[in-house]
TILUMDO-921560 format. One line per field, with one value per residue (C-alpha): residue in one letter; x, y, z. Coordinates in steps of 0.02 Angstrom, whole numbers, plus 50000, padded with zeros to 5 digits. Layout:
% TILUMDO-921560
res <- c(a; ...)
x <- c(X; ...)
y <- c(Y; ...)
z <- c(Z; ...)
END
This chain:
% TILUMDO-921560
res <- c(x; x; x; x; x; x; x; x; x; x; x; x; x; x; x; x; x; x; x; x; x; x; x; x; x; x; x; x; x; x; x; x; x; x; x; x; x; x; x; x; x; x; x; x; x; x; x; x; x; x; x; x; x; x; x; x; x; x; x; x; x; x; x; x; x; x; x; x; x; x; x; x; x; x; x; x; x; x; x; x; x; x; x; x; x; x; x; x; x; x; x; x; x; x; x; x; x; x; x; x; x; x; x; x; x; x; x; x; x; x; x; x; x; x; x; x; x; x; x; x; x; x; x; x; x; x; x; x; x; x; x)
x <- c(50000; 50067; 50091; 49946; 49828; 49884; 49852; 49678; 49632; 49693; 49592; 49749; 49785; 49880; 49949; 49993; 50128; 50096; 50204; 50204; 50292; 50419; 50450; 50473; 50600; 50692; 50700; 50794; 50982; 51075; 51173; 51345; 51286; 51372; 51310; 51419; 51425; 51545; 51452; 51518; 51466; 51350; 51257; 51338; 51354; 51539; 51537; 51419; 51361; 51180; 51138; 51057; 51010; 51056; 50933; 51014; 50867; 50947; 51108; 51195; 51041; 51033; 50919; 50994; 50893; 50952; 50920; 50851; 50771; 50902; 50791; 50894; 51065; 51199; 51224; 51392; 51445; 51603; 51645; 51794; 51866; 51813; 51960; 51919; 51998; 52015; 51844; 51931; 51989; 51882; 51767; 51633; 51485; 51371; 51204; 51141; 50965; 50832; 50681; 50602; 50659; 50748; 50790; 50928; 50935; 51108; 51142; 51315; 51375; 51529; 51505; 51664; 51611; 51528; 51337; 51237; 51365; 51375; 51203; 51207; 51348; 51375; 51515; 51579; 51544; 51551; 51424; 51440; 51285; 51318; 51180)
y <- c(50000; 50173; 50308; 50405; 50255; 50217; 50396; 50394; 50223; 50275; 50436; 50542; 50694; 50675; 50826; 50823; 50948; 50947; 50982; 51172; 51155; 51036; 51155; 51301; 51203; 51153; 51337; 51386; 51376; 51260; 51339; 51384; 51418; 51559; 51647; 51770; 51875; 51983; 52114; 52238; 52420; 52392; 52253; 52104; 51955; 51909; 51760; 51695; 51555; 51553; 51713; 51689; 51858; 52043; 52177; 52349; 52468; 52638; 52734; 52638; 52530; 52342; 52199; 52026; 51865; 51722; 51535; 51522; 51620; 51737; 51828; 51763; 51786; 51920; 52034; 52113; 52213; 52301; 52415; 52347; 52325; 52142; 52116; 52265; 52435; 52550; 52633; 52797; 52894; 52953; 52871; 52747; 52677; 52528; 52489; 52309; 52270; 52138; 52177; 52010; 51834; 51805; 51979; 52099; 52284; 52358; 52544; 52608; 52788; 52898; 53025; 53118; 53134; 53283; 53291; 53188; 53047; 53093; 53016; 52861; 52798; 52637; 52547; 52368; 52272; 52105; 52030; 51899; 51823; 51711; 51605)
z <- c(50000; 49957; 50086; 50010; 50021; 50199; 50252; 50176; 50250; 50422; 50410; 50403; 50301; 50140; 50050; 49866; 49823; 49636; 49487; 49512; 49681; 49606; 49461; 49581; 49682; 49524; 49469; 49629; 49605; 49721; 49862; 49800; 49622; 49529; 49373; 49279; 49121; 49022; 48922; 48793; 48800; 48651; 48746; 48660; 48777; 48763; 48882; 49015; 49128; 49185; 49092; 48924; 48855; 48862; 48807; 48789; 48791; 48812; 48843; 48984; 49020; 49005; 49060; 49079; 49089; 49200; 49189; 49367; 49508; 49580; 49705; 49852; 49772; 49794; 49644; 49600; 49448; 49390; 49246; 49149; 48975; 48956; 48841; 48732; 48722; 48872; 48899; 48941; 49093; 49236; 49357; 49311; 49405; 49392; 49472; 49475; 49534; 49513; 49403; 49445; 49493; 49327; 49262; 49313; 49275; 49248; 49232; 49188; 49197; 49186; 49326; 49279; 49096; 49013; 49014; 48963; 48988; 49172; 49193; 49083; 48975; 48878; 48973; 48963; 49123; 49210; 49329; 49464; 49546; 49696; 49772)
END
């Protein structure tokens, strides 16, 4: 007799978790999982693990899609050359934030640059997501 049948015969409560709960658990990355990406200033994905798509939708603005739920992961980004030419002198900044469980928003800027670059500027960057 199965556990479900035994619970019903004995008058106990039997809970079925269903496929949706199993799918949700499978979508969570395992502890110790790391996703990363190297992205060119123009939004081209140069190399990645766990990140499948980059959508550049404005000056210095990018959305990246991940392969799993990253809502409980640490997000880190850095402006760098990613093997390309030097992006130029001055300071640079990056903001990395979650749009939803599988989408990151990245905003790059050159605060020391002349307006309007001081607000948003296309910069090459790398991301590291640790879960």
